[in-house]
C-alpha positions as CSV (number, residue, x, y, z in Angstrom):
1,Q,66.4,-153.0,-111.4
2,V,69.7,-154.3,-113.4
3,Q,72.2,-155.1,-111.2
4,L,76.1,-154.6,-112.3
5,V,79.2,-156.1,-111.3
6,E,82.4,-155.0,-112.1
7,S,85.8,-157.0,-112.4
8,G,89.5,-156.8,-114.1
9,G,90.8,-153.8,-111.8
10,G,94.5,-154.5,-110.7
11,L,98.0,-153.0,-110.7
12,V,99.6,-152.5,-113.7
13,Q,103.1,-150.7,-115.4
14,A,102.7,-148.1,-117.4
15,G,102.2,-148.7,-121.3
16,G,100.7,-152.3,-120.2
17,S,97.0,-153.4,-121.0
18,L,93.8,-154.0,-118.4
19,R,90.4,-155.8,-119.7
20,L,87.6,-154.5,-117.2
21,S,84.5,-156.4,-117.2
22,C,80.8,-155.6,-116.6
23,V,78.3,-158.1,-116.1
24,A,74.9,-157.3,-115.6
25,S,71.4,-159.2,-114.0
26,G,67.9,-158.3,-113.6
27,R,67.3,-157.0,-117.3
28,S,69.1,-157.2,-120.5
29,I,72.1,-154.9,-121.4
30,S,70.6,-154.5,-124.7
31,T,67.7,-152.3,-123.1
32,Y,70.6,-149.7,-122.1
33,A,73.0,-147.2,-123.2
34,M,76.1,-148.7,-121.2
35,G,79.1,-146.7,-120.0
36,W,82.6,-146.7,-118.2
37,F,83.3,-143.8,-115.9
38,R,86.6,-142.9,-113.4
39,Q,86.9,-141.0,-110.4
40,V,90.3,-140.1,-108.5
41,S,89.9,-138.6,-104.9
42,G,89.4,-134.8,-104.6
43,K,88.3,-134.6,-108.9
44,E,85.1,-135.0,-110.1
45,R,83.8,-138.3,-112.1
46,E,84.7,-138.3,-115.7
47,S,83.1,-140.6,-118.4
48,V,85.4,-142.9,-120.0
49,A,83.7,-144.4,-122.7
50,R,79.9,-144.8,-123.9
51,M,78.3,-146.9,-126.0
52,S,74.5,-146.6,-127.1
53,S,72.1,-149.9,-126.7
54,A,72.1,-150.5,-130.3
55,G,76.0,-150.6,-129.9
56,V,76.0,-147.8,-132.9
57,T,77.3,-144.7,-131.1
58,T,80.8,-144.9,-129.2
59,L,82.0,-142.0,-126.9
60,Y,85.2,-141.7,-125.5
61,A,87.0,-139.1,-123.6
62,D,89.9,-137.6,-125.7
63,S,92.5,-138.4,-122.8
64,V,91.4,-142.5,-123.8
65,K,91.1,-141.7,-127.6
66,G,93.4,-144.8,-129.1
67,R,93.9,-146.3,-126.0
68,F,90.6,-147.7,-124.7
69,I,88.1,-149.7,-126.6
70,I,84.3,-150.3,-125.2
71,S,82.6,-153.2,-126.2
72,R,79.3,-155.5,-125.4
73,D,78.4,-158.5,-125.8
74,N,74.3,-158.9,-125.4
75,I,74.5,-162.8,-125.5
76,K,77.1,-162.9,-122.5
77,N,74.7,-159.6,-120.9
78,T,78.9,-158.4,-120.7
79,V,80.2,-154.9,-121.6
80,Y,84.1,-154.4,-121.7
81,L,86.5,-151.8,-121.3
82,Q,89.6,-152.6,-122.9
83,M,92.6,-150.7,-122.1
84,N,95.9,-150.0,-123.5
85,S,99.2,-147.7,-123.5
86,L,98.0,-147.2,-119.4
87,E,99.6,-144.1,-118.3
88,P,100.0,-143.0,-114.6
89,E,97.2,-140.6,-115.1
90,D,94.7,-143.1,-116.0
91,T,94.8,-145.0,-112.6
92,A,91.3,-144.0,-110.6
93,V,87.9,-146.3,-109.8
94,Y,86.6,-147.4,-112.9
95,Y,82.5,-147.5,-112.5
96,C,80.3,-148.9,-115.5
97,A,76.7,-147.9,-115.4
98,A,73.8,-148.0,-117.6
99,G,71.4,-145.3,-119.0
100,K,68.5,-145.0,-120.7
101,L,70.3,-142.8,-123.6
102,V,73.6,-142.3,-124.3
103,H,73.5,-138.7,-123.7
104,S,71.4,-138.8,-120.6
105,N,72.0,-139.5,-116.9
106,Y,73.0,-143.0,-115.8
107,D,70.8,-144.5,-113.2
108,H,72.6,-147.8,-112.5
109,W,76.2,-148.4,-111.2
110,G,78.3,-151.1,-110.4
111,Q,80.5,-151.1,-107.0
112,G,83.4,-149.9,-109.0
113,T,87.2,-151.5,-109.6
114,Q,90.5,-150.0,-108.7
115,V,93.1,-149.4,-111.5
116,T,96.3,-148.5,-110.6
117,V,99.2,-147.6,-112.9
118,S,102.9,-147.6,-112.1
119,S,105.5,-145.2,-113.8
């Protein structure tokens, strides 16, 4: 029932920063664990960052630790992914998703936003 819309992707040079936003509607994100995932053509989808519904637990892929930060604003019903020190390897389509628990399957997905990092 929850609907998700991502924005904020674009083209950036290596070393630059972007902030992705995911606006939810239909239900409050306080009900859900939220996550950011990315996918490159020919490769399987990768979990980038996840946060439990209460915001107590956060999980990051090793490749982005220290560079990316996931956060949520329950009043705005929005989840963010701050991406710093971007690398060409970060180039992918990034998806916002919602699930029941932080370690469970994510059942609701946004349409994705393209992030391209040039060297």
